[in-house]
C-alpha positions, 0 to 999 in steps of 0.5 A: 265059206258060202259056195252055192253049187248052182253057180259057175265061177272063175279062177279070178273069183267071179261067180256067174248065174245062168238066167232063163233067157240065156244071159248071165248075172255076175258078181264076186265070190264070198271068198273075194269079198272076205279077202278084200275086206270092207268094200268102199267103192264099186266102178261098174261097166256101162250097158252096151260095152262089148267085152272079151273073156278075161277083160277087166270090166269093173273095179271093187275097192276096199279099205285094203286094196283095189281089185279088178273084176273080169268078164267071165265070157265074151259078150255085151253088158246088158245092165250094171247093178247101179243100186249097189254103187251107193252101198258097196257094203251090200257085197260084203253082206251078201256076195251072192245077192249083190250082183255087179252086172249082167252080160249076154254071152257071144258064145254059149260054149264059153259058159260051159268052160267055167268052174263048177263049185268043186273046181273053184273050191279046189282053186282056193283051198 
């Protein structure tokens, strides 16, 4: 399984990449997409939405099940990757390239509490 060491993770299977401008790019992990199977639908958040850490923010639906995607930190949604809504299978093909949304954290300390690759690996082992 692919698990990039430079990303942060949540126990609910989101990956988080910190960008140079302090924003975060978020998607679902390779483990999550493999467990869900072939994705057929994505419902992404609207820019401007304010969220709390742990709040359901998006939905990914596969031929097997629908699953919520949760905000890894509190903050404001800056953008959704609308380009992938028409091709949800791109998440199956490259879970770490097919990001879902970008968020500006309201408290940078929350980012430090996210799991590193080793800790995430332990949760899915």
